[in-house]
Structure formats: C-alpha cells, structure tokens
C-alpha positions as CSV (number, residue, x, y, z in Angstrom):
1,X,124.8,128.4,125.0
2,X,123.5,126.3,128.0
3,X,121.6,123.3,127.4
4,X,119.9,121.3,129.8
5,X,118.8,117.6,129.2
6,X,115.8,115.7,130.6
7,X,116.5,112.0,130.4
8,X,120.0,110.6,129.9
9,X,119.3,107.3,129.0
10,X,121.4,105.6,126.0
11,X,120.1,108.3,123.3
12,X,120.5,111.3,125.5
13,X,124.4,110.3,126.6
14,X,124.6,109.9,123.1
15,X,123.4,113.6,122.3
16,X,125.3,115.0,125.2
17,X,128.7,113.7,124.3
18,X,128.3,114.7,120.3
19,X,127.3,118.3,121.2
20,X,130.4,118.0,123.8
21,X,132.5,117.3,120.8
22,X,130.9,119.3,118.1
23,X,130.5,122.3,120.6
24,X,133.0,122.5,123.5
25,X,132.4,125.7,124.4
26,X,128.5,124.9,125.3
27,X,127.5,124.3,128.8
28,X,125.7,121.1,129.8
29,X,123.3,120.6,132.5
30,X,120.8,117.8,133.2
31,X,117.7,117.4,135.6
32,X,117.8,114.2,137.6
33,X,115.1,112.4,139.3
34,X,116.9,110.7,141.6
35,X,120.8,111.1,143.1
36,X,121.0,114.3,141.0
37,X,124.9,113.3,140.0
38,X,126.0,111.3,137.3
39,X,128.5,108.1,138.2
40,X,129.6,107.9,134.5
41,X,133.2,109.9,134.5
42,X,133.1,110.5,131.0
43,X,130.2,112.6,131.5
44,X,131.8,114.9,134.3
45,X,131.4,117.8,132.1
46,X,127.6,117.6,132.6
47,X,126.1,119.6,135.6
48,X,123.2,117.7,137.2
49,X,120.5,118.8,139.4
50,X,117.6,117.2,141.4
51,X,115.7,120.4,141.8
52,X,113.6,121.6,138.9
53,X,113.3,125.3,140.2
54,X,117.4,125.1,140.6
55,X,117.6,123.5,137.0
56,X,115.9,126.4,135.4
57,X,117.4,129.1,137.3
58,X,120.5,128.5,134.9
59,X,118.4,130.0,132.2
60,X,118.7,127.3,129.3
61,X,118.8,128.4,125.8
62,X,118.1,125.1,124.7
63,X,116.5,122.0,126.2
64,X,116.7,118.4,125.3
65,X,114.0,116.1,125.8
66,X,115.1,112.3,125.9
67,X,113.2,110.9,128.8
68,X,110.6,108.1,128.2
69,X,107.7,108.9,125.7
70,X,105.0,109.6,127.6
71,X,106.6,112.3,129.4
72,X,107.7,114.3,126.3
73,X,105.0,116.9,126.0
74,X,104.8,117.9,129.4
75,X,108.3,118.1,129.9
76,X,108.3,120.2,126.8
77,X,105.6,122.8,127.9
78,X,107.1,123.4,130.9
79,X,110.5,124.2,128.8
80,X,108.5,126.3,126.4
81,X,107.0,128.6,128.8
82,X,110.7,129.2,130.2
83,X,111.5,130.3,126.5
84,X,113.9,127.2,125.5
85,X,114.2,125.9,122.2
86,X,113.1,122.5,122.0
87,X,115.0,119.4,120.6
88,X,112.4,116.0,121.9
89,X,113.6,113.0,121.1
90,X,111.5,111.0,118.6
91,X,108.5,110.3,118.8
92,X,106.6,113.6,119.9
93,X,104.1,111.7,122.5
94,X,102.3,108.5,122.6
95,X,98.8,110.6,122.8
96,X,97.5,113.9,121.5
97,X,97.1,115.1,125.0
98,X,98.9,118.7,125.2
99,X,100.0,119.1,122.0
100,X,98.1,122.1,120.8
101,X,98.9,123.6,123.9
102,X,102.6,123.0,123.2
103,X,102.7,124.1,119.8
104,X,100.6,127.3,120.7
105,X,103.4,128.1,123.3
106,X,106.1,127.6,120.7
107,X,104.4,129.3,118.0
108,X,104.1,132.4,120.3
109,X,107.1,132.7,121.7
110,X,108.8,131.9,118.2
111,X,110.6,128.8,119.4
112,X,112.7,126.4,117.5
113,X,111.6,123.0,117.6
114,X,112.8,119.6,116.3
115,X,111.6,116.2,116.3
116,X,114.5,114.0,116.9
117,X,114.4,111.5,113.5
118,X,118.0,111.0,112.8
119,X,117.2,108.6,109.8
120,X,116.2,111.7,107.8
121,X,119.7,112.8,107.8
122,X,120.9,109.2,106.4
123,X,122.8,109.4,103.2
124,X,121.0,107.0,101.7
125,X,117.5,108.6,102.4
126,X,119.2,111.7,101.2
127,X,120.2,110.5,98.1
128,X,116.6,108.9,97.5
129,X,115.1,112.4,98.3
130,X,117.1,114.2,95.4
131,X,116.2,110.9,93.0
132,X,112.5,111.5,93.7
133,X,112.4,115.4,93.1
134,X,114.7,114.8,89.6
135,X,112.2,112.3,88.4
136,X,114.6,110.6,86.0
137,X,112.7,107.1,86.4
138,X,109.3,107.9,85.5
139,X,106.4,107.7,88.0
140,X,106.2,106.2,91.4
141,X,104.4,102.9,91.4
142,X,104.3,101.7,95.0
143,X,107.2,101.4,98.1
144,X,108.0,99.1,100.4
145,X,109.7,100.1,104.3
146,X,110.7,96.9,106.4
147,X,112.8,97.8,109.8
148,X,113.0,94.5,112.0
149,X,115.3,93.6,114.7
150,X,115.5,92.0,118.1
151,X,114.7,93.9,121.1
152,X,116.9,92.1,123.7
153,X,120.1,93.1,121.4
154,X,119.2,96.8,121.5
155,X,120.9,97.4,124.7
156,X,122.6,94.2,126.0
157,X,123.3,95.7,129.4
158,X,119.6,96.3,130.3
159,X,116.9,94.1,130.8
160,X,114.8,94.5,128.0
161,X,111.5,93.4,130.0
162,X,111.9,96.6,131.6
163,X,113.0,99.1,129.2
164,X,110.5,101.9,128.3
165,X,110.2,100.0,124.7
166,X,108.4,97.1,126.8
167,X,106.0,99.0,129.0
168,X,102.8,100.5,127.7
169,X,102.6,103.2,130.2
170,X,105.8,104.8,129.1
171,X,104.8,105.1,125.8
172,X,106.8,101.6,123.9
173,X,105.7,99.5,121.2
174,X,106.9,99.0,117.7
175,X,105.1,101.4,116.1
176,X,106.5,104.4,118.2
177,X,109.8,102.9,118.9
178,X,110.5,102.2,115.2
179,X,108.4,105.6,113.9
180,X,111.4,106.9,111.7
181,X,110.3,104.7,109.1
182,X,106.7,106.2,109.1
183,X,108.2,109.6,109.2
184,X,110.7,109.4,106.3
185,X,108.2,107.5,104.2
186,X,105.6,110.9,104.6
187,X,108.7,112.9,104.1
188,X,109.6,111.4,100.8
189,X,106.0,110.1,99.4
190,X,103.8,112.8,100.8
191,X,100.8,113.1,103.3
192,X,98.9,110.0,104.0
193,X,95.4,110.2,103.0
194,X,94.5,106.6,103.6
195,X,95.7,104.2,106.0
196,X,94.6,100.5,106.7
197,X,97.0,98.7,109.6
198,X,97.1,96.3,112.3
199,X,99.2,95.8,115.2
200,X,100.3,92.6,117.2
201,X,101.8,90.8,120.1
202,X,103.2,87.9,118.2
203,X,106.5,86.8,119.7
204,X,107.4,85.3,123.1
205,X,109.1,88.6,124.1
206,X,108.5,89.6,127.7
207,X,106.9,93.2,126.9
208,X,103.2,94.7,127.5
209,X,103.5,96.5,123.8
210,X,103.1,95.4,120.3
211,X,106.0,93.6,118.7
212,X,104.6,94.0,114.8
213,X,102.7,96.2,113.0
214,X,101.9,96.7,109.2
215,X,100.4,99.6,107.2
216,X,99.2,99.4,104.1
217,X,99.1,103.4,102.5
218,X,98.0,105.6,99.7
219,X,99.2,109.2,99.8
220,X,98.2,112.3,98.8
221,X,100.4,111.9,95.5
222,X,98.5,108.5,94.9
223,X,101.5,106.5,95.6
224,X,100.9,103.2,97.2
225,X,103.2,101.7,100.2
226,X,103.6,99.4,102.8
227,X,105.5,99.5,106.0
228,X,106.1,96.7,108.4
229,X,108.0,97.1,111.7
230,X,108.8,94.2,114.4
231,X,110.9,93.7,117.2
232,X,111.6,90.0,117.2
233,X,114.0,89.7,113.8
234,X,117.1,87.9,114.9
235,X,118.6,89.2,111.8
236,X,118.2,93.3,111.7
237,X,117.1,94.3,108.6
238,X,116.3,97.9,107.6
239,X,115.3,98.7,103.9
240,X,113.1,100.5,101.6
241,X,112.6,99.5,97.8
242,X,111.1,102.2,95.7
243,X,109.1,100.3,92.3
244,X,109.3,103.5,89.6
245,X,107.5,102.9,85.9
246,X,111.4,102.5,84.4
247,X,113.4,101.2,87.6
248,X,113.5,99.6,90.9
249,X,115.8,101.4,93.6
250,X,116.4,99.6,97.2
251,X,118.1,101.1,100.1
252,X,119.8,99.2,102.6
253,X,120.0,101.6,105.6
254,X,122.2,99.1,108.1
255,X,124.9,98.2,105.0
256,X,124.6,101.5,103.7
257,X,124.2,100.8,100.4
258,X,122.1,101.7,97.5
259,X,120.9,99.3,94.5
260,X,119.5,101.0,91.1
261,X,118.4,98.8,88.4
262,X,117.7,101.0,85.2
263,X,118.2,100.3,81.7
264,X,118.9,96.6,82.4
265,X,121.8,97.4,84.5
266,X,122.4,97.1,88.4
267,X,124.6,100.2,89.9
268,X,125.3,99.9,93.2
269,X,126.3,103.0,95.7
270,X,127.9,102.8,99.2
271,X,128.3,105.4,101.8
272,X,130.9,105.2,104.5
273,X,129.3,106.5,107.5
274,X,130.2,105.6,111.2
275,X,126.9,105.1,113.5
276,X,127.1,108.5,114.7
277,X,127.0,110.3,111.9
278,X,123.4,111.0,111.3
279,X,122.8,112.2,114.9
280,X,125.8,114.7,114.3
281,X,124.2,115.7,111.1
282,X,120.9,116.4,112.9
283,X,122.7,118.6,115.8
284,X,124.5,120.5,113.5
285,X,121.2,121.1,111.3
286,X,119.1,121.8,114.7
287,X,122.0,124.3,116.3
288,X,121.9,126.3,112.5
289,X,118.5,126.6,112.5
290,X,118.6,128.4,116.2
291,X,121.5,130.8,115.2
292,X,119.6,131.6,112.2
293,X,115.8,131.9,113.5
294,X,114.9,129.2,111.2
295,X,111.9,127.1,111.3
296,X,113.3,123.6,111.1
297,X,111.6,120.7,108.6
298,X,110.3,118.3,111.1
299,X,109.2,120.7,113.6
300,X,106.5,119.9,116.5
301,X,104.1,120.3,113.9
302,X,105.2,117.6,111.7
303,X,106.0,115.4,114.5
304,X,102.5,115.8,115.2
305,X,101.0,114.6,111.6
306,X,103.3,111.8,112.2
307,X,102.2,110.6,115.7
308,X,98.3,110.9,114.2
309,X,99.1,108.2,111.7
310,X,100.4,106.0,114.6
311,X,97.4,106.8,116.6
312,X,95.1,106.0,113.9
313,X,96.5,102.7,113.9
C-alpha cells in the first residue's frame, strides 16, 4: 500500500512512525512545500516530493492529511479526486467551506474516510461506552467533561506563539484543538440538540485565538452536559464524570483510571497503556476498514456534524 502524507509536523511524524512499525511493507511518501527532503534520519524511509504532480504520479492508495486545519478540506478534495482513501487529522476544518463537495466526491467514489479522533480508542472511553449500553446504573442525569493544559508545554522545542494553535488563519483555538472532548461526548451521549456556550481569551498567552471555551448541552437522549476546555492550566487535566440515578463514574484520561461509585462502594480500575496506544488502535481500525471496504464510525460526515457544534459557538 502507498501512503502519501500532507504535513509532517509532530502528529504527522507520529502517524508515519507508527505505520512503519505496524505495517513495514507499506510505502510512505510526503509532499513538502519546501526543500522536498527530510532532515530527520529516523524518517529516511519516507520519499518526499516538492512537486504536487509528481507526488500523485505514484498513485497513492491513502492520503494522510496532517497539515494545518485550514488546509484540510482543499487537500482532501484533491486527494479524493485522485481516488485516495482519506485519513484527516482532527478537526475536519475550521469552516464549512468545501465540505459538502468533499462528501459528495467521497461517496460517489466509495472512498473510506476517518477523522483522527484517537480518544475514541482510549480504553477508559470504551469502558464507559459499554457501561452506557448496559444501562446497569439507571438513567443518566448529567455529564461533565473537562480538558485543560498549558499550551507552551505542548511542544517545548517550538515557539507556541507561532504554532497553528495560536493562529486564527490556520484554524487554531482551543475549541478546534481540543475537539476530542466534543467528539467523544456526542458519541457517548447523543447528538447535541441544544448548545449554549462561550469562548474567550482569558490568559496572557501570546496567541490570536481563544484559550477558554465552555458549552452547556442537551442531547437528543435528554441528557444534560457541560464541557470546559482551556490552554492555560499549569496542571494538565482530562476527565469525564457521569452522574447516574444510582452511581457516579469518573474517567481520568491522563492517569488512565476509572472510578466507579456504586452501592456505597468505590471501585477503581486502571489500564496500562503507553502514549501511542490509542494512535495504534486507530490506525489498525482505519486500515482494517479499508481492507474490508467498510465505512468507519468517524467518517467525514461525522466529523462535519461535530464541527458544526463548534462553529455554532
């Protein structure tokens, strides 16, 4: 299989390395807008191009779109017109422009697409998903989701103020950057039928985009929820709490722990995973869907639905 990358920043390099580990026979290529060659010796297995026509002349089977958010849809339309399956790193885009056209091409050509939301593959989220399906704790009354961290610590080797996260024209901002929480919330609790929210720049971070957002939600299952996101928390936190009629469960997605309060007792379940686990599971799922010609559970249509929630705020 031939795989062509657009964008080899930190997330693109992560995907490329993991693909080579999992599928050594796959051929990896990259389109580069400058230089055309990679200086990283660890990536010597990637053949790079700085000519777009030459990049597509290899007839790639799959395109990985890991460039800045504002370029995603334009890149994806060209790839789909070249009959390539699509892996699009989250979020799908920062606007609605071109998405309907992209969906039309993908469906007409029967291409497989996946939006890269790896938190759907976190064992804690999957345990919670099963709990919700089993309905052992009674009706869900509400949920609370929070993700906060300190943007300058994300990529210490890079000036955060020049990253896509800090720049409005590239699709940065905490709502798009941390869209994982919005994505898995609607996946767990149902479509958002009512959204009230706000976003703002509260800290002294040197960015153009919002560093804080919160959303009050009602889903189509009549579940009430609250989501809070920020770029300025010195101590990282990534949690989900669900209040049932007969229990409370809390998932800590950094410490990989699940706390279950039921019948007056607390049960703690821990999972032992490394940082790449969810990314590996996501890649295995994506390539398996391609092999089977099976639509993914987070296709472009799903990503578009989640993007609309963000754009509404």
